C-alpha positions in Angstrom: 67.0 84.0 106.4 69.5 84.1 109.4 68.4 85.1 112.9 70.5 88.2 112.5 71.0 88.7 109.0 68.1 88.9 106.8 67.6 90.0 102.8 64.7 92.5 102.0 63.2 93.4 99.0 62.9 97.4 98.1 61.1 100.1 96.6 63.6 100.3 93.9 63.8 97.8 91.3 66.7 95.3 91.1 68.1 96.5 94.6 68.3 94.8 98.0 68.9 95.5 101.4 70.8 93.4 103.9 70.0 93.9 107.2 72.0 93.4 110.1 69.9 93.5 113.6 71.3 91.9 116.5 70.7 93.7 120.0 71.5 95.5 122.0 74.9 96.5 119.7 74.8 94.9 116.4 78.1 93.0 117.5 79.7 90.9 115.4 80.3 86.9 116.3 81.2 83.9 114.3 77.2 83.3 114.0 76.9 87.0 111.9 79.4 85.9 110.0 78.1 83.0 109.0 75.0 84.5 108.2 76.3 87.1 106.4 78.2 84.8 104.0 75.5 82.9 103.1 73.4 86.2 102.8 76.4 87.4 100.1 76.2 83.7 98.9 72.6 83.9 97.9 73.2 87.5 96.4 75.9 86.4 94.2 73.5 83.8 91.9 70.9 86.4 92.0 70.6 88.0 88.2 67.4 90.0 89.4 69.4 92.0 92.0 72.4 94.6 90.3 72.9 96.8 93.5 72.5 96.0 97.5 72.8 98.0 100.1 74.0 97.3 103.6 72.5 98.7 107.2 72.3 97.9 110.4 69.4 99.1 112.7 69.2 102.4 115.4 72.1 104.0 116.7 74.1 100.8 115.4 75.6 99.7 111.9 77.7 97.6 113.9 79.3 98.7 117.0 82.1 95.9 116.8 82.9 92.4 117.3 81.4 90.5 120.6 84.3 91.3 123.3 83.1 88.4 125.4 83.7 86.3 122.7 87.4 87.2 122.7 89.5 84.8 124.2 91.5 85.5 127.5 92.7 81.7 128.6 95.6 80.7 129.9 98.2 79.4 127.1 97.8 79.8 123.7 95.1 82.4 122.5 93.4 81.7 119.5 90.6 83.8 118.4 90.2 82.2 114.8 87.0 80.5 115.4 85.7 84.0 116.1 87.4 85.9 113.2 87.5 83.3 110.1 83.8 83.6 109.6 84.2 87.4 109.5 86.6 87.6 107.2 85.2 85.2 104.6 82.2 87.3 105.1 83.7 90.4 104.4 85.4 89.0 101.2 82.0 87.3 99.9 80.7 91.1 100.6 83.8 92.5 98.7 83.5 90.5 95.8 79.7 90.1 94.8 79.3 91.3 91.2 76.4 94.0 92.2 77.3 97.5 93.1 77.5 97.2 97.2 76.8 100.5 99.6 77.2 100.4 103.3 74.4 103.0 104.4 76.1 103.8 108.2 74.0 105.4 111.2 75.6 105.7 114.9 78.5 103.4 115.3 80.6 101.4 113.2 83.7 101.0 115.1 86.0 97.5 114.8 84.5 94.8 113.0 81.5 97.2 112.0 84.4 99.6 110.2 85.6 96.7 108.8 82.6 95.2 107.7 81.6 98.7 105.9 84.6 98.9 104.1 84.0 95.8 102.6 81.5 97.4 100.6 81.8 99.2 97.3 80.6 102.3 99.0 80.0 104.1 102.2 77.2 106.9 102.9 76.6 107.9 106.4 74.4 110.1 108.8 76.0 112.9 110.5 75.8 110.8 113.8 77.9 107.9 112.3 81.1 107.3 114.5 83.9 105.2 112.5 87.0 103.5 114.0 89.4 101.0 114.6 89.8 100.8 118.6 91.2 97.2 119.0 94.3 99.0 120.2 92.8 100.1 123.4 92.0 96.3 124.2 96.0 95.6 123.5 95.6 93.9 120.2 94.8 94.8 116.3 92.0 94.6 114.0 91.9 90.8 112.6 89.1 91.5 110.2 91.0 93.5 106.9 90.9 97.3 109.3 94.8 97.3 108.8 94.8 96.4 105.0 91.2 98.2 103.8 91.6 101.0 105.8 95.2 102.1 104.2 94.0 101.4 100.7 90.9 103.9 101.7 92.5 106.8 103.3 96.0 106.2 102.8 99.2 104.6 105.1 99.5 107.6 107.7 96.1 107.8 108.3 95.8 104.8 108.9 98.5 104.4 111.2 97.4 107.2 113.2 93.9 105.4 113.6 95.4 102.0 114.3 98.0 103.4 116.4 95.9 105.3 118.8 91.8 103.6 118.2 90.3 107.0 117.6 87.2 107.4 116.7 86.5 109.4 113.2 82.7 111.6 112.9 81.0 112.0 109.8 82.8 114.9 108.8 86.4 113.9 109.0 85.0 110.2 107.5 83.9 112.5 104.9 87.4 114.5 104.6 89.5 111.7 104.4 87.6 109.5 102.3 86.0 107.1 104.2 82.7 108.0 102.8 81.1 109.0 99.9 78.7 111.5 101.3 76.9 112.5 104.7 73.2 113.1 104.9 70.9 113.7 108.1 70.3 110.7 109.3 67.1 109.9 109.0 67.4 110.3 105.3 70.7 108.2 105.0 69.1 104.5 103.9 66.9 106.5 101.6 70.2 108.2 100.0 71.8 104.8 99.8 68.8 103.4 98.0 68.5 106.0 95.7 72.1 105.7 94.9 71.9 101.9 94.4 69.0 102.4 92.1 71.6 104.3 89.7 73.7 101.9 89.3 71.5 99.2 88.8 70.1 100.7 85.9 73.2 100.9 84.7 75.0 98.7 82.1 76.2 95.2 82.4 79.7 96.1 82.1 79.5 97.6 85.6 80.6 94.2 86.9 83.5 94.4 84.7 84.9 97.3 85.6 84.1 96.2 89.2 86.3 92.7 88.6 89.0 94.5 87.0 89.5 97.0 90.0 89.4 94.0 92.2 91.1 91.8 90.7 93.8 93.9 89.8 94.4 96.0 92.8 97.1 93.7 94.6 99.2 92.6 91.3 101.9 94.5 89.3 100.9 97.1 87.0 101.3 94.5 83.9 99.4 92.2 85.7 96.5 94.6 86.2 96.8 95.7 82.3 96.5 92.1 81.3 93.2 92.1 84.0 92.0 95.0 82.2 92.3 93.7 79.0 90.3 90.5 79.8 87.3 92.4 81.3 87.2 95.4 78.3 87.1 92.0 76.0 84.2 90.5 77.9 82.1 94.1 78.4 81.6 93.8 74.5 80.3 90.8 75.0 77.3 92.4 76.6 73.9 93.4 74.8 74.7 96.6 77.0 77.7 97.4 74.5 75.9 97.4 71.4 73.2 99.3 72.7 75.6 102.0 74.5 77.7 102.2 71.0 75.0 102.5 68.8 73.1 105.1 70.9 76.0 107.1 70.7 76.8 106.8 67.2 72.8 107.7 66.0 72.1 110.5 69.5 75.1 111.3 70.9 76.5 110.8 74.5 74.4 109.8 77.7 71.4 109.1 76.1 71.5 104.8 76.0 69.2 103.2 78.1 70.5 99.9 79.3 69.1 96.6 80.2 71.9 95.6 82.0 72.3 92.2 79.9 
């Protein structure tokens, strides 16, 4: 895999781990962005993987963008070469067919917070710190921070965090809906993998649910319902639909065992 981004196998069936490891603080640059795109591209074509956990190392999920890569030259300053690969990576991760979970320990600031928000869920350790501190540099988030944060925590809270650059600790992140759960630091990765394994055992229609939500998110309600209808019909074409419906009729709800196909 890449120099800083690797795909690892896990002890959980059909669950893969993406690990970001760029010493010292897992700062994000164009190379990391390109390597994340490569990892996501590989995973989207793997039918043997149905859930993915994204994590960092030690005290850093990702401390933010590599500020040394920011342009401070005279004349027009264009940060596109650095931020475009990160945006591409976030879109790739966001649109993976697998269920995705960020396991956050320590700092997830700036680009790191933006990266975590590109996954379906975030679980974090008690030491976790989130934030979009770009305003303290006189700039704004550039890899989705003003948009995904608003969709997750609401307009008013996103404005407050974006206007101040204030950091959010784990308990507050849970309170405002930025994360799904908080665990002791030494348990967070295992808990994320267990959560991923639960989804990996689910029916093939999880892909249809995800696609319906993501495709309909930025459209009118009429267009979104049409998308839902499209995915509703598609879900009936899976073997798991036959399994689930038959099991319900014969044994009652909640007893089906799905193959993921």
